[in-house]
All heavy atoms as an XYZ file, in Angstrom:
752
protein
N       3.125     -2.854     -5.753
C       3.980     -2.197     -4.795
C       3.725     -2.844     -3.427
O       2.585     -3.123     -3.069
C       3.664     -0.701     -4.732
C       4.512      0.047     -3.730
S       4.083      1.798     -3.443
C       3.645      2.403     -5.022
N       4.796     -3.062     -2.703
C       4.721     -3.580     -1.342
C       5.172     -2.470     -0.412
O       6.278     -1.956     -0.543
C       5.615     -4.807     -1.188
C       5.744     -5.410      0.201
C       4.401     -5.896      0.731
C       6.755     -6.557      0.192
N       4.304     -2.073      0.523
C       4.599     -0.998      1.462
C       4.675     -1.601      2.857
O       3.661     -2.020      3.419
C       3.530      0.112      1.414
C       3.970      1.309      2.243
C       3.211      0.517     -0.021
N       5.881     -1.663      3.399
C       6.108     -2.335      4.691
C       7.337     -1.723      5.355
O       8.399     -1.648      4.736
C       6.306     -3.834      4.459
C       6.699     -4.640      5.664
C       5.673     -4.632      6.772
O       4.580     -5.184      6.588
O       5.990     -4.049      7.841
N       7.197     -1.304      6.606
C       8.322     -0.679      7.307
C       9.179     -1.684      8.073
O      10.329     -1.402      8.377
C       7.835      0.414      8.264
C       6.995     -0.137      9.404
O       6.086     -0.954      9.141
O       7.249      0.251     10.562
N       8.648     -2.858      8.345
C       9.407     -3.868      9.081
C      10.241     -4.672      8.086
O       9.700     -5.322      7.176
C       8.447     -4.783      9.851
C       9.166     -5.846     10.635
O       9.711     -6.782     10.062
N       9.169     -5.694     11.956
N      11.550     -4.617      8.254
C      12.464     -5.219      7.282
C      12.234     -6.722      7.101
O      12.214     -7.224      5.977
C      13.914     -4.960      7.707
C      14.926     -5.320      6.655
C      16.347     -4.938      7.049
O      16.534     -3.911      7.706
O      17.258     -5.703      6.682
N      12.056     -7.445      8.196
C      11.846     -8.887      8.110
C      10.523     -9.203      7.414
O      10.469    -10.064      6.524
C      11.891     -9.534      9.497
C      11.667    -11.049      9.530
C      12.721    -11.781      8.697
C      11.660    -11.559     10.969
N       9.453     -8.507      7.798
C       8.160     -8.726      7.153
C       8.220     -8.412      5.659
O       7.648     -9.124      4.833
C       7.080     -7.876      7.809
C       6.736     -8.333      9.208
O       7.135     -9.409      9.637
N       6.019     -7.495      9.940
N       8.938     -7.335      5.312
C       9.078     -6.960      3.909
C       9.826     -8.035      3.136
O       9.432     -8.397      2.022
C       9.802     -5.619      3.798
N      10.886     -8.547      3.723
C      11.685     -9.578      3.055
C      10.869    -10.842      2.824
O      10.907    -11.432      1.732
C      12.913     -9.897      3.913
C      13.896    -10.840      3.263
C      15.130    -11.070      4.135
O      15.600    -10.112      4.768
O      15.601    -12.217      4.154
N      10.091    -11.250      3.819
C       9.268    -12.455      3.689
C       8.180    -12.255      2.634
O       7.988    -13.097      1.757
C       8.653    -12.850      5.048
C       9.757    -13.321      6.002
C       7.581    -13.925      4.876
C       9.323    -13.464      7.445
N       7.482    -11.123      2.703
C       6.423    -10.847      1.735
C       6.982    -10.759      0.325
O       6.398    -11.307     -0.622
C       5.698     -9.554      2.103
N       8.109    -10.103      0.171
C       8.726     -9.973     -1.144
C       9.094    -11.341     -1.715
O       8.821    -11.631     -2.885
C       9.966     -9.082     -1.049
C      10.604     -8.788     -2.382
C      11.757     -7.797     -2.274
O      12.348     -7.655     -1.183
O      12.070     -7.184     -3.304
N       9.662    -12.193     -0.880
C      10.053    -13.531     -1.325
C       8.826    -14.336     -1.752
O       8.824    -14.970     -2.819
C      10.800    -14.273     -0.214
C      11.259    -15.671     -0.594
S      12.054    -16.545      0.768
C      10.705    -16.708      1.930
N       7.772    -14.305     -0.952
C       6.561    -15.052     -1.280
C       5.927    -14.547     -2.582
O       5.488    -15.349     -3.419
C       5.548    -14.951     -0.132
C       5.924    -15.678      1.158
C       4.959    -15.318      2.277
C       5.946    -17.186      0.931
N       5.887    -13.235     -2.751
C       5.292    -12.668     -3.955
C       6.128    -12.959     -5.193
O       5.584    -13.291     -6.248
C       5.096    -11.162     -3.776
C       4.033    -10.772     -2.751
C       4.173     -9.298     -2.371
C       2.644    -11.075     -3.275
N       7.439    -12.837     -5.062
C       8.318    -13.130     -6.204
C       8.262    -14.605     -6.588
O       8.353    -14.937     -7.770
C       9.742    -12.687     -5.902
C       9.899    -11.173     -5.961
C      11.294    -10.690     -5.614
O      12.080    -11.446     -5.004
O      11.580     -9.520     -5.943
N       8.083    -15.490     -5.600
C       7.927    -16.915     -5.900
C       6.689    -17.174     -6.765
O       6.634    -18.166     -7.486
C       7.826    -17.741     -4.616
C       9.164    -17.943     -3.926
O      10.214    -17.591     -4.518
O       9.167    -18.444     -2.772
N       5.712    -16.282     -6.694
C       4.492    -16.399     -7.502
C       4.590    -15.612     -8.802
O       3.615    -15.494     -9.538
C       3.274    -15.943     -6.693
C       2.980    -16.821     -5.486
C       2.699    -18.270     -5.857
O       2.010    -18.513     -6.880
O       3.169    -19.170     -5.142
N       5.763    -15.026     -9.069
C       5.981    -14.326    -10.331
C       5.765    -12.823    -10.295
O       5.846    -12.166    -11.339
N       5.493    -12.272     -9.126
C       5.265    -10.827     -9.030
C       6.582    -10.065     -9.123
O       7.623    -10.531     -8.659
C       4.572    -10.492     -7.708
N       6.520     -8.904     -9.743
C       7.644     -7.970     -9.761
C       7.333     -6.910     -8.716
O       6.292     -6.244     -8.801
C       7.818     -7.334    -11.152
C       8.115     -8.429    -12.184
C       8.913     -6.277    -11.132
C       8.024     -7.963    -13.607
N       8.200     -6.764     -7.739
C       7.914     -5.941     -6.569
C       8.679     -4.629     -6.587
O       9.878     -4.604     -6.833
C       8.278     -6.711     -5.268
C       7.558     -8.053     -5.206
C       8.006     -5.867     -4.032
C       6.062     -7.963     -5.209
N       7.970     -3.565     -6.302
C       8.568     -2.274     -5.986
C       8.326     -2.061     -4.501
O       7.181     -2.149     -4.045
C       7.916     -1.128     -6.789
O       8.102     -1.378     -8.173
C       8.519      0.211     -6.418
N       9.384     -1.813     -3.744
C       9.282     -1.664     -2.297
C       9.161     -0.197     -1.895
O       9.823      0.672     -2.465
C      10.524     -2.240     -1.610
C      10.602     -3.747     -1.607
S       9.294     -4.538     -0.621
C       9.480     -3.725      0.947
N       8.341      0.059     -0.882
C       8.272      1.355     -0.212
C       8.373      1.065      1.276
O       7.761      0.115      1.776
C       6.977      2.069     -0.541
N       9.140      1.893      1.986
C       9.374      1.658      3.412
C       8.381      2.352      4.326
O       8.354      2.071      5.523
C      10.798      2.101      3.779
C      11.834      1.285      3.052
O      11.726      0.070      2.963
N      12.828      1.954      2.505
N       7.604      3.267      3.786
C       6.566      3.924      4.589
C       5.517      4.516      3.658
O       5.668      4.498      2.431
C       7.156      4.988      5.521
C       7.850      6.130      4.805
O       7.292      6.657      3.819
O       8.957      6.507      5.227
N       4.453      5.038      4.246
C       3.350      5.556      3.454
C       3.724      6.718      2.564
O       3.273      6.806      1.417
N       4.544      7.635      3.077
C       4.940      8.795      2.284
C       5.700      8.364      1.038
O       5.456      8.857     -0.060
C       5.789      9.760      3.119
C       6.179     11.016      2.371
C       4.982     11.857      1.973
O       4.078     12.078      2.774
N       4.950     12.304      0.727
N       6.611      7.421      1.201
C       7.366      6.915      0.055
C       6.430      6.240     -0.943
O       6.597      6.374     -2.158
C       8.453      5.957      0.520
C       9.370      5.512     -0.590
C      10.456      4.558     -0.112
O      10.280      3.812      0.851
N      11.588      4.578     -0.791
N       5.426      5.525     -0.458
C       4.465      4.868     -1.348
C       3.693      5.880     -2.180
O       3.518      5.698     -3.390
C       3.500      4.010     -0.535
N       3.243      6.955     -1.545
C       2.499      7.996     -2.265
C       3.381      8.604     -3.349
O       2.949      8.779     -4.491
C       1.984      9.078     -1.293
C       1.368     10.244     -2.047
C       0.971      8.486     -0.316
N       4.620      8.914     -3.008
C       5.538      9.515     -3.970
C       5.843      8.560     -5.129
O       5.836      8.969     -6.295
C       6.828      9.935     -3.271
C       6.623     11.104     -2.325
C       7.807     11.376     -1.418
O       8.880     10.751     -1.591
O       7.663     12.224     -0.514
N       6.102      7.293     -4.812
C       6.367      6.309     -5.870
C       5.174      6.175     -6.810
O       5.326      6.139     -8.029
C       6.697      4.946     -5.263
C       8.119      4.712     -4.803
C       8.214      3.423     -3.983
C       9.056      4.634     -5.995
N       3.996      6.062     -6.228
C       2.799      5.918     -7.052
C       2.613      7.136     -7.946
O       2.387      7.010     -9.149
C       1.561      5.724     -6.172
C       0.315      5.502     -6.974
C       0.013      4.253     -7.483
C      -0.541      6.553     -7.245
C      -1.121      4.052     -8.259
C      -1.671      6.367     -8.019
C      -1.971      5.115     -8.519
N       2.717      8.312     -7.371
C       2.464      9.540     -8.116
C       3.511      9.802     -9.195
O       3.200     10.406    -10.217
C       2.388     10.734     -7.155
C       1.715     11.927     -7.784
O       0.748     11.786     -8.524
N       2.217     13.113     -7.486
N       4.729      9.352     -8.980
C       5.817      9.638     -9.910
C       6.032      8.559    -10.965
O       7.009      8.620    -11.715
C       7.123      9.872     -9.147
C       7.066     11.134     -8.308
O       6.399     12.095     -8.665
N       7.740     11.123     -7.173
N       5.137      7.595    -11.034
C       5.242      6.538    -12.036
C       4.067      6.613    -13.005
O       2.977      7.050    -12.633
C       5.299      5.164    -11.373
C       6.703      4.825    -10.939
O       7.528      4.436    -11.756
N       6.994      5.004     -9.650
N       4.283      6.178    -14.239
C       3.220      6.288    -15.247
C       2.055      5.330    -15.001
O       2.156      4.378    -14.220
C       3.938      5.939    -16.552
C       5.163      5.202    -16.171
C       5.529      5.642    -14.783
N       0.989      5.604    -15.704
C      -0.218      4.777    -15.656
C       0.151      3.320    -15.904
O       0.953      3.013    -16.781
C      -1.219      5.259    -16.727
C      -2.404      4.314    -16.827
C      -1.674      6.668    -16.428
N      -0.429      2.428    -15.108
C      -0.235      1.000    -15.299
C       1.017      0.422    -14.687
O       1.263     -0.770    -14.817
N       1.806      1.237    -13.994
C       3.033      0.727    -13.372
C       2.716     -0.300    -12.293
O       3.384     -1.330    -12.193
C       3.864      1.879    -12.762
O       4.232      2.786    -13.806
C       5.117      1.362    -12.085
N       1.690     -0.034    -11.507
C       1.352     -0.908    -10.378
C      -0.002     -1.569    -10.599
O      -0.994     -0.898    -10.851
C       1.335     -0.112     -9.066
C       2.634      0.594     -8.795
C       2.732      1.967     -8.886
C       3.771     -0.128     -8.456
C       3.931      2.619     -8.650
C       4.977      0.507     -8.220
C       5.056      1.888     -8.326
N      -0.012     -2.895    -10.511
C      -1.268     -3.643    -10.616
C      -2.047     -3.604     -9.315
O      -3.272     -3.718     -9.306
C      -0.994     -5.101    -10.985
C      -0.392     -5.238    -12.370
O      -0.824     -4.504    -13.282
O       0.525     -6.056    -12.534
N      -1.314     -3.477     -8.190
C      -1.928     -3.443     -6.868
C      -0.916     -2.879     -5.877
O       0.291     -2.857     -6.151
C      -2.364     -4.841     -6.430
N      -1.422     -2.446     -4.740
C      -0.573     -1.967     -3.652
C      -0.925     -2.776     -2.410
O      -2.087     -2.812     -2.001
C      -0.793     -0.467     -3.383
C      -0.462      0.347     -4.629
C       0.049     -0.013     -2.188
C      -0.832      1.821     -4.529
N       0.076     -3.442     -1.846
C      -0.090     -4.133     -0.566
C       0.423     -3.176      0.495
O       1.607     -2.846      0.524
C       0.698     -5.439     -0.551
C       0.270     -6.469     -1.591
C       1.210     -7.670     -1.565
C      -1.156     -6.907     -1.349
N      -0.470     -2.702      1.364
C      -0.181     -1.593      2.259
C      -0.277     -2.010      3.724
O      -1.352     -2.341      4.215
C      -1.185     -0.469      1.987
C      -1.043      0.763      2.826
S       0.201      1.901      2.204
C      -0.563      2.502      0.700
N       0.872     -1.986      4.413
C       0.861     -2.150      5.863
C       0.078     -0.972      6.436
O       0.175      0.148      5.937
C       2.301     -2.152      6.389
C       2.398     -2.418      7.883
O       1.400     -2.856      8.491
O       3.482     -2.185      8.441
N      -0.709     -1.197      7.480
C      -1.505     -0.094      8.007
C      -0.825      0.646      9.153
O      -1.150      1.786      9.423
C      -2.920     -0.540      8.414
C      -2.899     -1.604      9.485
C      -3.685     -1.003      7.186
C      -4.281     -1.931     10.031
N       0.133      0.023      9.812
C       0.806      0.654     10.950
C       2.263      0.934     10.593
O       3.096      0.042     10.646
C       0.744     -0.251     12.160
C      -0.656     -0.666     12.548
C      -1.027     -0.201     13.931
N      -2.273     -0.788     14.362
C      -3.462     -0.239     14.173
N      -3.560      0.893     13.523
N      -4.555     -0.823     14.613
N       2.520      2.201     10.212
C       3.882      2.600      9.838
C       4.156      3.993     10.378
O       3.233      4.782     10.577
C       4.026      2.627      8.306
C       3.896      1.289      7.633
S       4.048      1.426      5.844
C       2.517      2.246      5.415
N       5.446      4.306     10.576
C       5.800      5.671     10.999
C       5.688      6.643      9.821
O       5.572      6.220      8.668
C       7.252      5.530     11.460
C       7.777      4.369     10.688
C       6.609      3.439     10.492
N       5.720      7.914     10.102
C       5.690      9.011      9.130
C       4.317      9.184      8.500
O       3.772     10.274      8.518
C       6.754      8.869      8.042
C       8.126      8.607      8.549
N       8.818      9.515      9.310
C       8.936      7.532      8.438
C       9.985      9.014      9.635
N      10.078      7.796      9.121
N       3.773      8.141      7.929
C       2.440      8.185      7.338
C       1.878      6.771      7.389
O       2.449      5.851      6.828
C       2.508      8.686      5.888
C       1.153      8.733      5.189
S       1.261      9.226      3.451
C       1.217     10.997      3.630
N       0.755      6.594      8.074
C       0.169      5.257      8.205
C      -0.390      4.789      6.869
O      -0.541      5.571      5.927
C      -0.982      5.259      9.230
O      -2.077      6.026      8.708
C      -0.537      5.803     10.581
N      -0.723      3.521      6.820
C      -1.355      2.981      5.626
C      -2.693      3.632      5.334
O      -3.057      3.826      4.172
N      -3.430      3.988      6.395
C      -4.704      4.684      6.210
C      -4.470      6.024      5.521
O      -5.139      6.370      4.549
C      -5.399      4.941      7.547
C      -5.653      3.722      8.385
C      -5.059      3.587      9.641
C      -6.501      2.703      7.951
C      -5.301      2.480     10.424
C      -6.748      1.592      8.723
C      -6.140      1.475      9.974
O      -6.380      0.382     10.752
N      -3.509      6.778      6.049
C      -3.208      8.102      5.497
C      -2.681      8.005      4.068
O      -3.067      8.800      3.208
C      -2.189      8.823      6.389
C      -2.715      9.146      7.773
C      -1.621      9.510      8.762
O      -0.459      9.077      8.592
O      -1.941     10.238      9.719
N      -1.822      7.031      3.824
C      -1.266      6.852      2.485
C      -2.361      6.469      1.484
O      -2.376      6.962      0.353
C      -0.165      5.796      2.499
N      -3.271      5.615      1.893
C      -4.376      5.218      1.015
C      -5.232      6.426      0.660
O      -5.563      6.640     -0.511
C      -5.229      4.119      1.676
O      -4.401      2.967      1.873
C      -6.432      3.753      0.827
N      -5.579      7.226      1.666
C      -6.363      8.441      1.400
C      -5.605      9.380      0.467
O      -6.191      9.976     -0.440
C      -6.700      9.153      2.707
C      -7.756      8.449      3.523
C      -8.037      9.211      4.802
C      -9.041      8.472      5.662
N      -9.335      9.181      6.908
N      -4.301      9.515      0.693
C      -3.491     10.404     -0.150
C      -3.449      9.903     -1.589
O      -3.589     10.694     -2.532
C      -2.080     10.526      0.421
N      -3.266      8.608     -1.778
C      -3.237      8.042     -3.131
C      -4.587      8.236     -3.812
O      -4.661      8.646     -4.967
C      -2.822      6.555     -3.104
C      -1.329      6.440     -2.752
C      -3.123      5.871     -4.447
C      -0.861      5.033     -2.444
N      -5.673      7.953     -3.085
C      -7.011      8.113     -3.662
C      -7.285      9.568     -4.044
O      -8.078      9.838     -4.941
C      -8.080      7.607     -2.689
C      -8.030      6.105     -2.432
C      -8.380      5.313     -3.662
N      -8.471      3.893     -3.366
C      -7.946      2.950     -4.113
N      -7.288      3.259     -5.211
N      -8.067      1.683     -3.801
N      -6.619     10.508     -3.388
C      -6.841     11.920     -3.666
C      -5.918     12.514     -4.717
O      -6.036     13.695     -5.050
N      -4.998     11.713     -5.244
C      -4.052     12.212     -6.246
C      -4.730     12.460     -7.590
O      -5.711     11.798     -7.934
C      -2.914     11.206     -6.461
C      -1.923     11.027     -5.331
C      -0.982      9.858     -5.642
C      -1.128     12.304     -5.083
N      -4.164     13.375     -8.347
C      -4.607     13.607     -9.719
C      -3.779     12.701    -10.632
O      -2.973     13.157    -11.419
C      -4.419     15.078    -10.083
C      -5.008     15.401    -11.426
O      -5.870     14.686    -11.923
N      -4.524     16.460    -12.037
N      -3.988     11.409    -10.483
C      -3.265     10.381    -11.249
C      -4.333      9.473    -11.849
O      -5.280      9.090    -11.160
C      -2.349      9.597    -10.301
C      -1.454      8.604    -10.976
N      -1.914      7.410    -11.478
C      -0.115      8.636    -11.215
C      -0.899      6.736    -11.998
N       0.210      7.463    -11.852
N      -4.212      9.117    -13.118
C      -5.258      8.315    -13.766
C      -5.612      7.012    -13.047
O      -6.741      6.546    -13.145
C      -4.679      8.031    -15.150
C      -3.718      9.137    -15.397
C      -3.145      9.480    -14.052
N      -4.670      6.399    -12.331
C      -4.949      5.141    -11.632
C      -5.285      5.312    -10.155
O      -5.478      4.326     -9.449
C      -3.755      4.193    -11.734
C      -3.511      3.682    -13.129
O      -2.379      3.647    -13.572
N      -4.552      3.300    -13.839
N      -5.354      6.543     -9.678
C      -5.516      6.790     -8.238
C      -6.767      6.141     -7.650
O      -6.751      5.675     -6.514
C      -5.516      8.284     -7.949
N      -7.830      6.099     -8.412
C      -9.082      5.532     -7.895
C      -9.292      4.080     -8.284
O     -10.160      3.414     -7.734
C     -10.275      6.371     -8.361
C     -10.300      7.807     -7.851
C     -11.481      8.561     -8.463
C     -10.356      7.846     -6.331
N      -8.478      3.577     -9.208
C      -8.722      2.221     -9.697
C      -7.725      1.178     -9.196
O      -8.054     -0.015     -9.188
C      -8.735      2.208    -11.228
O      -7.481      2.630    -11.739
N      -6.536      1.583     -8.797
C      -5.553      0.596     -8.345
C      -6.052     -0.046     -7.043
O      -6.461      0.650     -6.116
C      -4.146      1.214     -8.164
C      -4.118      2.233     -7.036
C      -3.103      0.132     -7.930
N      -6.064     -1.369     -6.971
C      -6.457     -2.020     -5.725
C      -5.406     -1.752     -4.631
O      -4.206     -1.892     -4.880
C      -6.486     -3.508     -6.071
C      -6.541     -3.568     -7.557
C      -5.834     -2.337     -8.050
N      -5.866     -1.322     -3.460
C      -4.983     -1.143     -2.315
C      -5.444     -2.132     -1.256
O      -6.563     -2.043     -0.752
C      -5.006      0.299     -1.781
C      -4.601      1.284     -2.884
C      -4.082      0.422     -0.558
C      -4.677      2.750     -2.493
N      -4.579     -3.084     -0.955
C      -4.911     -4.189     -0.063
C      -4.196     -3.976      1.259
O      -2.965     -3.894      1.312
C      -4.504     -5.528     -0.698
C      -5.199     -5.668     -2.053
C      -4.810     -6.699      0.235
C      -4.562     -6.660     -2.984
N      -4.967     -3.870      2.330
C      -4.398     -3.629      3.657
C      -3.751     -4.889      4.201
O      -4.274     -5.991      4.037
C      -5.487     -3.156      4.617
N      -2.602     -4.694      4.831
C      -1.910     -5.793      5.512
C      -1.739     -5.391      6.970
O      -1.335     -4.265      7.263
C      -0.524     -6.036      4.914
C      -0.522     -6.421      3.474
S       1.124     -6.938      2.886
C       2.226     -5.736      3.563
N      -2.050     -6.322      7.866
C      -1.904     -6.020      9.283
C      -1.905     -7.303     10.093
O      -2.520     -8.287      9.702
C      -3.071     -5.137      9.749
O      -2.984     -4.909     11.132
N      -1.234     -7.241     11.216
C      -1.305     -8.338     12.169
C      -2.552     -8.185     13.039
O      -2.949     -9.114     13.735
C      -0.053     -8.359     13.044
N      -3.177     -6.998     12.999
C      -4.387     -6.750     13.773
C      -5.596     -7.313     13.043
O      -5.654     -7.278     11.819
C      -4.597     -5.248     13.981
C      -3.490     -4.628     14.816
O      -2.913     -5.346     15.644
O      -3.222     -3.430     14.622
N      -6.540     -7.796     13.799
C      -7.749     -8.342     13.187
C      -8.983     -7.850     13.943
O      -9.839     -8.614     14.347
C      -7.707     -9.864     13.188
N      -9.045     -6.542     14.145
C     -10.146     -5.960     14.887
C     -11.122     -5.278     13.932
O     -10.724     -4.768     12.883
C      -9.612     -4.946     15.909
C      -8.668     -5.559     16.904
C      -7.303     -5.319     16.808
C      -9.123     -6.395     17.908
C      -6.414     -5.892     17.719
C      -8.245     -6.974     18.811
C      -6.890     -6.715     18.719
N     -12.398     -5.250     14.312
C     -13.404     -4.655     13.436
C     -13.147     -3.171     13.210
O     -13.448     -2.646     12.134
C     -14.806     -4.877     14.005
O     -14.930     -4.246     15.266
N     -12.569     -2.479     14.191
C     -12.245     -1.065     14.002
C     -11.252     -0.880     12.855
O     -11.331      0.078     12.093
C     -11.661     -0.444     15.276
C     -12.713     -0.221     16.352
O     -13.921     -0.314     16.032
O     -12.330      0.042     17.503
N     -10.294     -1.792     12.753
C      -9.327     -1.714     11.660
C     -10.022     -1.889     10.317
O      -9.733     -1.165      9.366
C      -8.230     -2.774     11.823
C      -7.335     -2.491     13.008
O      -6.865     -1.343     13.121
O      -7.123     -3.406     13.813
N     -10.921     -2.828     10.213
C     -11.649     -3.052      8.959
C     -12.457     -1.812      8.592
O     -12.499     -1.416      7.420
C     -12.558     -4.274      9.081
N     -13.088     -1.184      9.570
C     -13.859      0.031      9.301
C     -12.962      1.163      8.821
O     -13.307      1.898      7.901
C     -14.626      0.466     10.548
C     -15.732     -0.502     10.912
O     -16.230     -1.233     10.069
N     -16.111     -0.520     12.176
N     -11.803      1.321      9.446
C     -10.875      2.383      9.051
C     -10.326      2.137      7.647
O     -10.125      3.073      6.878
C      -9.743      2.508     10.070
C     -10.225      3.090     11.397
S      -8.941      3.146     12.661
C      -7.851      4.389     11.990
N     -10.106      0.879      7.297
C      -9.622      0.534      5.962
C     -10.682      0.906      4.919
O     -10.375      1.499      3.893
C      -9.256     -0.953      5.880
C      -8.005     -1.225      6.734
C      -9.033     -1.398      4.436
C      -7.787     -2.686      7.055
N     -11.923      0.565      5.199
C     -13.007      0.896      4.278
C     -13.135      2.406      4.112
O     -13.311      2.902      2.995
C     -14.326      0.296      4.767
N     -13.027      3.149      5.211
C     -13.094      4.612      5.139
C     -11.955      5.188      4.321
O     -12.137      6.115      3.551
C     -13.070      5.213      6.544
C     -14.358      5.062      7.301
C     -14.270      5.623      8.717
O     -13.379      6.449      8.988
O     -15.086      5.199      9.549
N     -10.746      4.640      4.487
C      -9.588      5.135      3.744
C      -9.776      4.941      2.253
O      -9.304      5.742      1.451
C      -8.306      4.435      4.228
N     -10.448      3.873      1.868
C     -10.727      3.608      0.452
C     -12.009      4.263     -0.011
O     -12.385      4.135     -1.165
C     -10.792      2.096      0.203
C      -9.447      1.509     -0.094
O      -8.828      1.859     -1.077
N      -8.971      0.632      0.772
N     -12.686      4.933      0.923
C     -13.933      5.635      0.622
C     -14.960      4.698      0.013
O     -15.589      4.984     -0.999
C     -13.679      6.811     -0.306
C     -14.850      7.784     -0.298
O     -15.565      7.864      0.733
O     -15.056      8.459     -1.315
N     -15.109      3.520      0.677
C     -16.062      2.519      0.193
C     -17.416      2.769      0.831
O     -17.553      2.977      1.980
C     -15.562      1.086      0.531
C     -14.266      0.833     -0.212
C     -16.602      0.049      0.170
C     -13.607     -0.476      0.146
């Protein structure tokens, strides 16, 4: 799953991933990502690429919500943060969201 609210960034990421053979499910914000993940069967998503700065529900909040779901893959699906920011505070918040 690719979670990205910026249309241009989503289009570029989707194109790059599909060029490598990935099948992409798009979510436009964190809330939509949580709902998509929760409403799909086990094994639907191999990984989640999660933008961290989005409206409605940030990537941090969405990651915590997914990890807290009663879904068999909630704790095992890799959630990979995507951001233009490269600050140590962001890395710490990402680790906390994944409860590492």
